[in-house]
C-alpha positions in Angstrom: 42.7 64.6 279.0 39.2 66.2 278.7 37.6 68.3 276.5 37.7 71.3 279.1 41.4 71.1 279.3 42.3 70.8 275.7 40.4 74.2 275.2 42.1 75.8 277.7 45.5 74.6 276.6 44.4 75.8 272.9 43.4 79.0 274.4 47.0 79.4 276.0 48.8 78.0 273.1 47.5 80.1 270.8 48.1 83.5 271.8 51.8 82.4 272.6 52.0 81.2 269.2 51.0 84.4 267.6 53.2 86.5 269.7 56.1 84.3 268.5 55.2 84.4 265.2 54.1 88.1 264.2 57.8 89.4 264.5 58.8 86.6 262.3 55.8 87.5 259.6 56.9 91.2 260.0 60.6 90.5 259.2 59.2 88.4 256.2 57.1 91.4 255.1 59.8 93.9 255.3 61.9 91.8 253.3 59.3 91.6 250.6 59.0 95.4 250.5 60.5 97.6 248.1 62.6 100.7 248.7 59.4 103.1 248.1 57.5 100.6 249.9 59.7 100.8 253.0 59.2 104.9 253.3 55.8 105.0 252.0 52.8 103.7 254.0 50.3 104.1 251.3 52.1 101.3 249.2 51.4 98.7 251.8 48.6 97.3 253.6 47.4 95.9 256.9 48.5 99.2 258.7 51.7 99.2 257.3 52.3 95.5 257.4 52.5 93.7 253.9 53.4 95.2 250.7 50.4 95.5 248.2 53.0 94.7 245.4 55.9 91.9 246.4 59.4 92.8 245.4 62.4 90.8 245.1 64.9 93.5 245.0 66.3 92.8 248.5 67.2 89.4 248.3 68.9 90.2 244.7 70.8 92.8 246.6 72.5 90.2 248.9 72.9 87.4 246.4 73.9 89.2 243.1 73.9 93.0 244.1 75.9 95.1 246.1 75.6 93.2 249.1 76.7 89.8 247.7 80.3 90.2 248.4 79.6 90.6 252.1 76.5 88.5 252.5 77.8 85.4 250.5 81.0 84.6 251.9 79.8 85.2 255.2 76.7 82.6 254.8 79.5 80.2 253.7 81.8 80.6 257.0 78.7 80.3 258.9 77.7 76.5 257.4 81.8 75.5 257.5 82.4 76.9 261.0 79.0 75.7 262.5 79.2 72.4 261.1 82.8 71.5 261.9 82.6 73.0 265.2 79.0 71.0 266.0 80.7 67.7 264.8 84.0 67.9 267.2 81.8 69.4 270.0 78.9 66.1 269.9 82.0 63.6 269.3 84.0 65.2 272.3 81.0 65.3 274.3 79.7 61.8 274.0 83.0 60.0 274.6 83.2 62.2 277.9 79.6 61.6 278.9 79.8 57.8 278.3 82.7 58.2 280.6 81.0 60.1 283.2 77.9 58.0 283.4 79.9 54.5 283.3 82.8 55.0 285.1 83.1 55.5 289.0 86.1 57.9 289.4 87.3 60.9 291.6 85.9 64.6 290.8 83.3 63.0 288.4 80.7 65.5 290.0 83.1 68.0 289.8 83.6 67.8 286.0 79.8 68.0 285.5 79.4 70.9 287.9 82.2 72.7 285.9 80.7 72.0 282.7 77.4 73.4 283.9 79.2 76.4 285.4 81.0 76.9 281.9 77.7 77.0 279.5 76.5 79.9 282.0 79.7 82.0 282.0 79.0 85.3 280.1 80.7 85.0 276.7 81.5 88.8 276.4 83.7 88.3 279.5 86.1 85.9 277.3 86.2 87.7 274.3 89.1 90.6 275.1 91.9 87.7 276.6 91.0 85.5 273.3 91.3 88.7 271.0 94.7 89.3 272.4 95.9 85.8 272.5 94.4 85.1 268.7 96.3 88.1 267.5 99.5 86.4 268.9 98.7 83.3 267.5 97.7 84.8 264.0 94.4 83.0 264.6 92.3 86.4 264.2 90.0 86.5 261.4 90.5 83.1 260.6 87.8 80.3 260.7 89.7 78.0 262.7 89.9 81.3 265.5 86.1 81.0 265.3 85.8 77.0 265.4 87.8 76.7 268.5 85.5 79.3 270.5 82.8 77.6 269.1 83.7 74.0 270.6 84.5 75.6 274.1 80.8 77.3 274.1 79.1 74.2 273.0 81.0 71.3 274.5 80.0 72.0 278.3 76.3 72.3 277.4 76.9 69.0 275.5 78.6 67.1 278.1 76.0 67.8 280.6 73.1 66.9 278.4 74.5 63.8 276.9 75.3 62.4 280.6 72.2 62.6 281.5 71.2 60.3 278.5 73.8 58.0 278.9 72.8 57.5 282.3 69.5 56.1 281.7 70.7 53.5 279.4 70.9 50.0 281.4 74.2 48.9 282.1 72.9 45.3 281.8 72.6 45.4 278.2 76.5 46.4 277.8 77.1 43.6 279.7 75.0 41.4 278.3 76.7 42.1 274.9 80.2 41.6 276.2 78.6 38.2 277.7 77.8 37.2 273.9 81.8 38.0 273.1 81.5 41.7 271.7 84.5 44.1 273.0 83.7 47.3 275.4 84.2 49.2 271.8 81.6 46.7 269.9 79.1 47.1 272.8 79.4 50.9 272.5 78.8 51.3 269.0 76.4 48.6 268.4 74.3 48.8 271.8 74.6 52.3 273.3 75.3 54.5 270.6 71.8 53.2 268.7 69.9 53.9 272.0 71.7 57.3 272.5 71.1 58.3 269.2 68.2 60.6 269.6 69.8 62.4 272.7 73.1 62.8 270.8 70.7 64.3 267.6 69.5 66.8 269.9 72.6 67.8 271.0 74.0 68.2 267.9 70.8 70.3 267.3 71.2 72.4 270.2 74.9 73.0 269.6 74.2 73.9 266.0 71.8 76.4 266.9 74.0 78.0 269.6 76.8 78.4 267.0 74.9 79.7 264.4 73.4 82.5 266.0 76.7 83.5 267.9 77.3 87.0 267.4 79.9 87.9 270.2 82.8 85.9 268.8 82.2 86.4 265.2 81.9 90.2 265.6 85.7 90.4 268.0 87.2 87.7 266.7 86.7 88.4 262.6 87.7 91.5 260.4 86.4 90.2 257.3 87.8 87.3 255.8 86.0 85.1 258.4 82.7 86.7 259.3 79.6 84.7 260.0 76.2 86.2 259.0 75.5 87.7 262.1 78.6 90.0 262.2 78.0 90.7 258.4 74.5 91.9 259.3 76.2 94.4 261.6 78.0 95.7 258.3 75.2 96.2 255.8 75.0 99.8 254.5 72.4 101.1 252.6 72.6 102.6 249.2 73.5 106.1 250.4 74.1 107.5 253.9 70.6 108.6 253.9 68.8 104.9 253.2 68.7 102.1 255.8 69.2 99.0 255.0 66.7 97.6 256.6 64.9 95.6 253.8 68.6 93.8 253.1 69.0 92.9 256.7 65.5 91.3 256.7 66.3 89.7 253.6 69.5 88.0 254.9 67.7 87.3 258.3 65.0 85.4 256.6 67.7 83.6 254.5 69.5 82.7 257.6 66.2 81.5 259.5 65.3 78.8 256.6 68.2 76.5 257.6 67.1 76.3 261.0 63.3 76.0 259.7 64.0 73.1 257.9 66.4 71.4 260.5 63.2 71.4 263.0 60.7 70.6 260.4 62.5 67.8 259.0 63.7 66.1 262.7 61.0 67.5 264.7 60.3 64.0 265.9 63.7 62.8 266.8 64.3 66.2 268.8 61.3 65.4 270.9 62.3 62.0 271.3 65.8 63.4 272.3 64.3 65.9 274.8 62.0 63.4 276.5 63.9 60.1 276.4 66.0 61.4 279.4 62.8 62.3 281.6 62.3 58.7 282.1 64.4 56.5 284.1 65.3 53.1 282.2 
């Protein structure tokens, strides 16, 4: 890649990065504004963008103030539900994708096509029948009542992604392990699983983000006891009917975004390796 190409890519990348970062910075800046700064432009700089004096009142409000009883339980519900749903989804998808990649049976392609079709199916179309079914089964407003839909939301896409990774692992490596005395399970655990680890990890990250950002299921299948953060943000109210909870919502949005940013920064190499390892055959 010559210098002209590098400068050309940089000229395209920088505006895209700024376009992406400015809304995030705006949310952070809004979360650091006091109630007076939100209403008075003179208390801010850069065209009402950044507050002259940083205030942590919005963060105190969601962790120790009036919004604590709504936000803190919702944050805990999000962590529990998303981790459990991701773990179950990845485990099931790993075995299913391995069987699709290694075994030859009728309907194998139909399973992949069905998984891909289900992953594109509108989530809102499933809410009404699930709402009625969950009320009859007493799963409405419970954590298991959210975990099950999140598994159905993340499992098809996980199967599709992992099947591509397993197909890139040479079958001869497992055969060599079996020739050396390993059983089929040992060959899978000691040979296939380590090679597929980047793909499994990438799938887990995608599944976790999908469940973490869900709003439709959480807002329609819960009331108060099992709400996750996206639905809880919709229930935020101001100190009075004339006060908008803009600062509190932005503070909660920043807190919810932090785990995602940390995961990406800590495991970006594995994510990139997982996204690119299925692109090269062999």
